[in-house]
DSSP file (Angstrom, degrees, kcal/mol; ACC not computed):
  #  RESIDUE AA STRUCTURE BP1 BP2  ACC     N-H-->O    O-->H-N    N-H-->O    O-->H-N    TCO  KAPPA ALPHA  PHI   PSI    X-CA   Y-CA   Z-CA
    1    1 A X              0   0    0      0, 0.0     2,-0.5     0, 0.0     0, 0.0   0.000 360.0 360.0 360.0 132.9  140.5  -81.6 -101.8
    2    2 A X        -     0   0    0      1,-0.0     2,-0.1     3,-0.0     3,-0.1  -0.738 360.0-130.0 -83.8 127.3  141.4  -82.5 -105.3
    3    3 A X        -     0   0    0     -2,-0.5     3,-0.1     1,-0.1     4,-0.1  -0.463  32.3 -94.9 -76.3 149.8  140.0  -80.1 -107.8
    4    4 A X    >   -     0   0    0    100,-0.2     3,-1.5     1,-0.1    -1,-0.1  -0.229  52.2 -86.5 -61.5 153.3  138.1  -81.5 -110.9
    5    5 A X  T 3  S+     0   0    0      1,-0.3    -1,-0.1    -3,-0.1     3,-0.1  -0.325 114.9  15.3 -61.0 141.5  140.1  -82.0 -114.0
    6    6 A X  T >  S+     0   0    0      1,-0.2     3,-1.2    -3,-0.1    98,-0.3   0.682  86.0 172.2  63.7  20.3  140.2  -78.8 -116.3
    7    7 A X  T <  S+     0   0    0     -3,-1.5    -1,-0.2     1,-0.3     4,-0.1  -0.436  70.2   3.8 -63.2 124.6  139.0  -76.8 -113.3
    8    8 A X  T >  S+     0   0    0     -2,-0.2     3,-3.0    96,-0.2    -1,-0.3   0.913  76.3 176.2  65.9  45.7  139.1  -73.2 -114.4
    9    9 A X  T <  S+     0   0    0     -3,-1.2    -2,-0.1     1,-0.3     3,-0.1   0.753  79.3  54.4 -51.7 -29.0  140.2  -73.9 -117.9
   10   10 A X  T 3> S-     0   0    0      1,-0.3     4,-0.6    -4,-0.1    -1,-0.3   0.269 123.3-100.1 -90.3  11.3  140.0  -70.2 -118.7
   11   11 A X  H <>  -     0   0    0     -3,-3.0     4,-2.2     1,-0.2    -1,-0.3   0.007  39.3 -73.9  87.6 161.1  142.3  -69.4 -115.8
   12   12 A X  H  > S+     0   0    0      1,-0.2     4,-2.6     2,-0.2     5,-0.2   0.876 129.7  54.9 -62.1 -40.0  141.6  -68.2 -112.3
   13   13 A X  H  > S+     0   0    0      2,-0.2     4,-2.5     1,-0.2    -1,-0.2   0.911 109.2  47.5 -63.9 -41.2  140.8  -64.6 -113.5
   14   14 A X  H  X S+     0   0    0     -4,-0.6     4,-2.2     2,-0.2    -1,-0.2   0.913 112.5  49.6 -64.9 -40.7  138.2  -65.9 -116.0
   15   15 A X  H  X S+     0   0    0     -4,-2.2     4,-2.1     2,-0.2    -2,-0.2   0.907 111.0  49.3 -64.8 -41.0  136.6  -68.1 -113.4
   16   16 A X  H  X S+     0   0    0     -4,-2.6     4,-2.3     2,-0.2    -2,-0.2   0.914 110.5  50.7 -63.7 -44.3  136.5  -65.2 -110.9
   17   17 A X  H  X S+     0   0    0     -4,-2.5     4,-2.3     2,-0.2    -2,-0.2   0.892 110.0  49.5 -59.3 -41.9  134.8  -63.0 -113.5
   18   18 A X  H  X S+     0   0    0     -4,-2.2     4,-2.2     1,-0.2    -1,-0.2   0.896 111.4  49.9 -66.0 -38.3  132.2  -65.6 -114.3
   19   19 A X  H  X S+     0   0    0     -4,-2.1     4,-2.2     2,-0.2    -2,-0.2   0.896 110.0  50.1 -67.5 -39.2  131.5  -66.0 -110.5
   20   20 A X  H  X S+     0   0    0     -4,-2.3     4,-2.1     2,-0.2    -2,-0.2   0.911 110.9  49.0 -65.8 -41.3  131.2  -62.2 -110.1
   21   21 A X  H  X S+     0   0    0     -4,-2.3     4,-2.1     1,-0.2    -2,-0.2   0.916 111.4  50.1 -64.6 -41.7  128.7  -62.0 -113.1
   22   22 A X  H  X S+     0   0    0     -4,-2.2     4,-2.7     1,-0.2    -1,-0.2   0.907 109.0  51.9 -62.6 -43.0  126.7  -64.9 -111.6
   23   23 A X  H  X S+     0   0    0     -4,-2.2     4,-1.6     1,-0.2    -1,-0.2   0.885 109.0  50.1 -61.5 -39.7  126.6  -63.2 -108.2
   24   24 A X  H  X S+     0   0    0     -4,-2.1     4,-0.8     1,-0.2    -1,-0.2   0.920 113.2  45.7 -67.2 -41.0  125.2  -60.0 -109.8
   25   25 A X  H >X S+     0   0    0     -4,-2.1     4,-0.8     1,-0.2     3,-0.8   0.889 109.6  55.6 -66.2 -40.0  122.5  -61.9 -111.7
   26   26 A X  H 3X S+     0   0    0     -4,-2.7     4,-0.7     1,-0.2     3,-0.3   0.823  98.8  60.8 -63.6 -30.9  121.6  -63.8 -108.6
   27   27 A X  H 3< S+     0   0    0     -4,-1.6     4,-0.3     1,-0.2    -1,-0.2   0.810 110.2  41.6 -67.3 -27.5  121.0  -60.7 -106.6
   28   28 A X  H <X S+     0   0    0     -3,-0.8     4,-2.3    -4,-0.8    -1,-0.2   0.609  93.5  86.2 -90.8 -13.9  118.3  -59.7 -109.0
   29   29 A X  H  X S+     0   0    0     -4,-0.8     4,-2.8    -3,-0.3     5,-0.2   0.879  85.5  52.4 -62.3 -40.4  116.8  -63.2 -109.3
   30   30 A X  H  X S+     0   0    0     -4,-0.7     4,-1.8     1,-0.2    -1,-0.2   0.903 112.1  45.9 -63.0 -41.8  114.5  -62.9 -106.3
   31   31 A X  H  > S+     0   0    0     -4,-0.3     4,-0.9    -3,-0.2    -1,-0.2   0.885 113.0  49.7 -70.3 -37.5  113.0  -59.7 -107.6
   32   32 A X  H  X S+     0   0    0     -4,-2.3     4,-0.5     1,-0.2     3,-0.4   0.901 110.9  49.9 -65.1 -41.4  112.5  -61.1 -111.1
   33   33 A X  H >< S+     0   0    0     -4,-2.8    18,-2.2     1,-0.2     3,-1.2   0.877 104.7  58.3 -62.6 -37.3  110.8  -64.2 -109.7
   34   34 A X  H 3< S+     0   0    0     -4,-1.8    -1,-0.2     1,-0.3    -2,-0.2   0.779 105.0  51.2 -67.4 -23.5  108.5  -62.1 -107.7
   35   35 A X  H 3< S+     0   0    0     -4,-0.9    -1,-0.3    -3,-0.4    -2,-0.2   0.592  90.4  98.6 -86.6 -11.0  107.3  -60.4 -110.9
   36   36 A X    <<  -     0   0    0     -3,-1.2    15,-0.7    -4,-0.5     2,-0.5  -0.497  64.5-144.8 -77.4 148.4  106.6  -63.7 -112.7
   37   37 A X  E     -A   50   0A   0     13,-0.2     2,-0.5    -2,-0.2    13,-0.2  -0.960  12.4-170.8-118.9 133.0  103.0  -65.0 -112.8
   38   38 A X  E     -A   49   0A   0     11,-2.8    11,-3.0    -2,-0.5     2,-0.5  -0.987   8.5-160.3-122.4 119.9  102.1  -68.7 -112.6
   39   39 A X  E     -A   48   0A   0     -2,-0.5     2,-0.5     9,-0.2     9,-0.2  -0.880   2.5-164.7-104.6 132.0   98.5  -69.6 -113.3
   40   40 A X  E     -A   47   0A   0      7,-3.0     7,-2.6    -2,-0.5     2,-0.6  -0.970   2.2-168.1-117.2 125.6   97.2  -72.9 -112.1
   41   41 A X  E     +A   46   0A   0     -2,-0.5     5,-0.2     5,-0.2     3,-0.1  -0.925  18.4 165.6-118.3 107.5   93.9  -74.1 -113.5
   42   42 A X  E >   -A   45   0A   0      3,-3.0     2,-0.8    -2,-0.6     3,-0.7  -0.298  62.1-101.8-110.6  44.4   92.2  -77.1 -111.8
   43   43 A X  T 3  S+     0   0    0      1,-0.3    -1,-0.2     0, 0.0    18,-0.0  -0.617 109.4  16.8  78.5-113.1   88.9  -76.6 -113.5
   44   44 A X  T 3  S+     0   0    0     -2,-0.8    17,-2.8    -3,-0.1     2,-0.5   0.580 124.6  65.3 -73.9  -6.8   86.6  -74.9 -111.0
   45   45 A X  E <   +AB  42  60A   0     -3,-0.7    -3,-3.0    15,-0.2     2,-0.4  -0.972  64.4 176.5-118.0 123.4   89.6  -73.9 -108.8
   46   46 A X  E     -AB  41  59A   0     13,-2.6    13,-3.0    -2,-0.5     2,-0.3  -0.982   4.4-173.7-127.7 137.3   92.1  -71.5 -110.1
   47   47 A X  E     -AB  40  58A   0     -7,-2.6    -7,-3.0    -2,-0.4     2,-0.4  -0.938  12.7-151.7-130.0 152.7   95.1  -70.1 -108.4
   48   48 A X  E     +AB  39  57A   0      9,-2.4     8,-4.2    -2,-0.3     9,-1.7  -0.992  19.0 177.5-125.2 130.4   97.7  -67.5 -109.2
   49   49 A X  E     -AB  38  55A   0    -11,-3.0   -11,-2.8    -2,-0.4     6,-0.2  -0.842  24.2-128.1-123.8 159.8  101.3  -67.6 -107.8
   50   50 A X  E >   -A   37   0A   0      4,-2.0     3,-1.5    -2,-0.3   -13,-0.2  -0.582  40.7 -97.7 -95.6 173.3  104.4  -65.5 -108.2
   51   51 A X  T 3  S+     0   0    0    -18,-2.2   -17,-0.2   -15,-0.7    41,-0.2   0.549 122.3  63.7 -68.4  -9.2  107.7  -67.1 -109.2
   52   52 A X  T 3  S-     0   0    0    -19,-0.4    -1,-0.3   -16,-0.2   -18,-0.1   0.636 120.0-107.1 -87.6 -17.2  108.7  -67.1 -105.5
   53   53 A X  S <  S+     0   0    0     -3,-1.5     2,-0.4     1,-0.3    -2,-0.1   0.558  72.5 140.7  99.9  13.8  105.9  -69.5 -104.7
   54   54 A X        -     0   0    0     30,-0.1    -4,-2.0    34,-0.0    -1,-0.3  -0.738  55.9-120.3 -88.3 132.5  103.6  -67.0 -102.9
   55   55 A X  E     -B   49   0A   0     -2,-0.4    -6,-0.3    -6,-0.2     3,-0.1  -0.569  30.6-179.7 -75.1 133.8   99.9  -67.4 -103.7
   56   56 A X  E     -     0   0A   0     -8,-4.2     2,-0.3     1,-0.4    -7,-0.2   0.690  61.6  -6.5-105.0 -29.3   98.6  -64.2 -105.2
   57   57 A X  E     -B   48   0A   0     -9,-1.7    -9,-2.4     2,-0.0    -1,-0.4  -0.991  51.4-157.1-165.7 158.5   94.9  -65.1 -105.8
   58   58 A X  E     -B   47   0A   0     -2,-0.3     2,-0.4   -11,-0.2   -11,-0.2  -0.984   7.4-169.1-146.1 132.1   92.4  -68.0 -105.6
   59   59 A X  E     -B   46   0A   0    -13,-3.0   -13,-2.6    -2,-0.3     2,-0.5  -0.991   0.8-171.4-124.9 129.9   89.1  -68.4 -107.4
   60   60 A X  E     -B   45   0A   0     -2,-0.4     2,-0.3   -15,-0.2   -15,-0.2  -0.977  24.8-127.6-120.1 124.5   86.5  -71.0 -106.7
   61   61 A X    >   -     0   0    0    -17,-2.8     3,-1.6    -2,-0.5     4,-0.3  -0.506  16.6-134.6 -68.7 131.0   83.5  -71.5 -108.9
   62   62 A X  G >  S+     0   0    0     -2,-0.3     3,-1.3     1,-0.3    -1,-0.2   0.765  96.6  74.9 -54.6 -27.4   80.4  -71.4 -106.9
   63   63 A X  G 3  S+     0   0    0      1,-0.3    -1,-0.3   -19,-0.1    -2,-0.0   0.781  95.3  49.0 -63.1 -23.7   79.0  -74.4 -108.7
   64   64 A X  G <  S+     0   0    0     -3,-1.6     2,-1.0   -20,-0.1    -1,-0.3   0.534  79.4 110.1 -94.5  -3.6   81.3  -76.8 -106.8
   65   65 A X    <   +     0   0    0     -3,-1.3     2,-0.5    -4,-0.3     5,-0.1  -0.602  40.5 165.9 -76.0 106.8   80.6  -75.4 -103.3
   66   66 A X    >   -     0   0    0     -2,-1.0     3,-2.3     3,-0.3     7,-0.2  -0.956  30.7-156.2-126.3 110.6   78.7  -78.2 -101.7
   67   67 A X  T 3  S+     0   0    0     -2,-0.5     3,-0.4     1,-0.3    -1,-0.1   0.695  97.6  56.3 -60.4 -15.2   78.3  -78.0  -97.9
   68   68 A X  T 3  S+     0   0    0      1,-0.2    -1,-0.3     2,-0.1     3,-0.1   0.593 114.5  37.7 -90.2 -10.5   77.8  -81.8  -97.9
   69   69 A X    <>  +     0   0    0     -3,-2.3     4,-1.0     1,-0.1     3,-0.5  -0.419  63.1 144.9-137.8  59.1   81.1  -82.4  -99.7
   70   70 A X  H  >  +     0   0    0     -3,-0.4     4,-2.6     1,-0.2     5,-0.2   0.792  68.0  68.5 -67.3 -28.3   83.6  -79.9  -98.3
   71   71 A X  H  > S+     0   0    0      1,-0.2     4,-2.6     2,-0.2    -1,-0.2   0.882  95.2  53.6 -60.4 -40.4   86.4  -82.5  -98.6
   72   72 A X  H  > S+     0   0    0     -3,-0.5     4,-2.1     1,-0.2    -1,-0.2   0.941 110.8  47.0 -60.4 -45.8   86.3  -82.5 -102.4
   73   73 A X  H  X S+     0   0    0     -4,-1.0     4,-2.3     1,-0.2    -2,-0.2   0.912 110.9  51.4 -64.3 -41.6   86.7  -78.7 -102.4
   74   74 A X  H  X S+     0   0    0     -4,-2.6     4,-2.6     1,-0.2    -1,-0.2   0.913 109.5  50.8 -59.3 -43.4   89.6  -78.9  -99.9
   75   75 A X  H  X S+     0   0    0     -4,-2.6     4,-2.3     1,-0.2    -1,-0.2   0.889 109.9  49.7 -63.2 -37.9   91.4  -81.5 -102.0
   76   76 A X  H  X S+     0   0    0     -4,-2.1     4,-2.1     2,-0.2    -2,-0.2   0.902 112.1  47.3 -71.5 -37.7   91.0  -79.3 -105.1
   77   77 A X  H  X S+     0   0    0     -4,-2.3     4,-2.5     2,-0.2    -2,-0.2   0.931 112.2  49.1 -64.6 -45.0   92.4  -76.2 -103.3
   78   78 A X  H  X S+     0   0    0     -4,-2.6     4,-2.8     1,-0.2    -2,-0.2   0.915 111.8  51.1 -62.7 -41.1   95.4  -78.3 -101.8
   79   79 A X  H  X S+     0   0    0     -4,-2.3     4,-2.6    -5,-0.2    -1,-0.2   0.921 110.7  47.7 -60.4 -44.1   96.1  -79.6 -105.4
   80   80 A X  H  X S+     0   0    0     -4,-2.1     4,-2.4     2,-0.2    -1,-0.2   0.925 113.9  46.1 -63.8 -44.7   96.1  -76.2 -106.8
   81   81 A X  H  X S+     0   0    0     -4,-2.5     4,-2.6     2,-0.2     5,-0.2   0.928 113.0  50.8 -64.7 -45.7   98.4  -74.8 -104.1
   82   82 A X  H  X S+     0   0    0     -4,-2.8     4,-2.4     1,-0.2    -2,-0.2   0.938 111.2  48.1 -58.8 -48.5  100.7  -77.8 -104.4
   83   83 A X  H  X S+     0   0    0     -4,-2.6     4,-2.7     1,-0.2     5,-0.2   0.903 110.7  50.8 -60.3 -42.5  101.0  -77.4 -108.2
   84   84 A X  H  X S+     0   0    0     -4,-2.4     4,-2.3     1,-0.2    -1,-0.2   0.951 111.7  46.5 -60.3 -49.0  101.7  -73.7 -107.9
   85   85 A X  H  X S+     0   0    0     -4,-2.6     4,-2.4     1,-0.2    -1,-0.2   0.892 112.8  51.9 -61.8 -38.7  104.5  -74.2 -105.4
   86   86 A X  H  X S+     0   0    0     -4,-2.4     4,-2.4    -5,-0.2    -1,-0.2   0.933 111.1  45.6 -61.6 -46.8  105.9  -77.0 -107.6
   87   87 A X  H  X S+     0   0    0     -4,-2.7     4,-2.3     1,-0.2    -2,-0.2   0.853 112.0  52.0 -70.1 -32.6  105.9  -74.9 -110.7
   88   88 A X  H  X S+     0   0    0     -4,-2.3     4,-2.2    -5,-0.2    -1,-0.2   0.909 110.5  48.5 -65.4 -43.2  107.5  -72.0 -108.8
   89   89 A X  H  X S+     0   0    0     -4,-2.4     4,-2.4     2,-0.2    -2,-0.2   0.909 111.0  49.8 -63.3 -42.3  110.2  -74.2 -107.5
   90   90 A X  H  X S+     0   0    0     -4,-2.4     4,-2.4     1,-0.2     5,-0.2   0.909 111.1  50.8 -61.6 -43.2  110.9  -75.6 -111.0
   91   91 A X  H  X S+     0   0    0     -4,-2.3     4,-2.0     2,-0.2    -2,-0.2   0.898 110.9  47.7 -60.7 -41.7  111.1  -72.0 -112.3
   92   92 A X  H  X S+     0   0    0     -4,-2.2     4,-2.4     1,-0.2    -2,-0.2   0.932 111.5  51.0 -66.6 -44.9  113.6  -71.0 -109.6
   93   93 A X  H  X S+     0   0    0     -4,-2.4     4,-1.9     1,-0.2    -2,-0.2   0.883 110.5  48.1 -59.1 -42.5  115.7  -74.1 -110.3
   94   94 A X  H  X S+     0   0    0     -4,-2.4     4,-1.4     2,-0.2    -1,-0.2   0.881 112.3  49.0 -68.6 -35.8  115.9  -73.4 -114.0
   95   95 A X  H  X S+     0   0    0     -4,-2.0     4,-1.4     2,-0.2    -2,-0.2   0.873 109.8  51.8 -70.9 -35.1  116.8  -69.8 -113.5
   96   96 A X  H  X S+     0   0    0     -4,-2.4     4,-2.3     1,-0.2    -2,-0.2   0.903 107.5  52.5 -67.4 -39.1  119.5  -70.7 -111.0
   97   97 A X  H  < S+     0   0    0     -4,-1.9    -1,-0.2     1,-0.2    -2,-0.2   0.834 107.4  52.5 -64.6 -31.5  121.0  -73.1 -113.5
   98   98 A X  H  < S+     0   0    0     -4,-1.4    -1,-0.2     1,-0.2    -2,-0.2   0.846 113.3  44.8 -66.4 -33.9  121.0  -70.3 -116.1
   99   99 A X  H  < S+     0   0    0     -4,-1.4    -2,-0.2    -3,-0.1    -1,-0.2   0.863  88.4  98.0 -82.4 -38.3  122.9  -68.1 -113.6
  100  100 A X  S  < S-     0   0    0     -4,-2.3   -81,-0.1    -5,-0.1     2,-0.0  -0.251  82.2-112.6 -56.5 130.6  125.5  -70.5 -112.3
  101  101 A X        -     0   0    0      1,-0.1     2,-1.6   -83,-0.1    -1,-0.1  -0.344  28.4-109.3 -64.7 147.3  128.8  -70.1 -114.1
  102  102 A X        +     0   0    0     -3,-0.1     2,-0.6     4,-0.0    -1,-0.1  -0.615  52.3 164.1 -81.4  87.6  129.9  -73.0 -116.4
  103  103 A X    >   -     0   0    0     -2,-1.6     3,-2.3   -95,-0.1     4,-0.3  -0.934  42.0-114.4-109.2 120.9  132.7  -74.5 -114.4
  104  104 A X  T 3  S+     0   0    0     -2,-0.6   -96,-0.2   -98,-0.3  -100,-0.2  -0.251 100.3  14.0 -52.4 133.3  133.9  -78.0 -115.3
  105  105 A X  T >> S+     0   0    0    -98,-0.1     3,-0.7  -102,-0.1     4,-0.6   0.391  87.7 119.0  82.5  -0.1  133.2  -80.4 -112.5
  106  106 A X  G X4>S+     0   0    0     -3,-2.3     5,-1.8     1,-0.2     3,-0.8   0.837  70.8  59.1 -65.0 -31.7  130.9  -78.1 -110.6
  107  107 A X  G >45S+     0   0    0     -4,-0.3     3,-1.2     1,-0.2    -1,-0.2   0.815  99.8  58.3 -67.7 -25.9  128.0  -80.6 -111.0
  108  108 A X  G <45S+     0   0    0     -3,-0.7    -1,-0.2     1,-0.3    -2,-0.2   0.687 101.1  56.9 -72.8 -19.5  130.2  -83.2 -109.1
  109  109 A X  G <<5S-     0   0    0     -3,-0.8    -1,-0.3    -4,-0.6    -2,-0.2   0.385 126.4 -99.7 -92.4   2.5  130.4  -80.7 -106.2
  110  110 A X  T < 5       0   0    0     -3,-1.2    -3,-0.2    -4,-0.1    -2,-0.1   0.603 360.0 360.0  92.8  13.3  126.6  -80.6 -105.9
  111  111 A X      <       0   0    0     -5,-1.8    -4,-0.2   -14,-0.0    -3,-0.1   0.418 360.0 360.0-105.2 360.0  125.9  -77.3 -107.7
């Protein structure tokens, strides 16, 4: 495999040091994300997630509970859960990008 041009411009030792720093930060990432709070507000349906994407709480306003229209309530809950998971995924991806060492050509390798 041909390495990208300017791969490891700071030398192998510098690249190795960057990788070791990234690994140390990545080990703490899961715990940091678990401490993050993501609030989703869909009007009468509110959900709270952590940064890992786990739902922590759900609040449904009594005014929208209609036994004749359960489908609307189900749709609102699914929408809140979907949005929470999406925001948690976006948060994780942005944090991973912050951690990854800046190695020329790494984006071409799929990182």
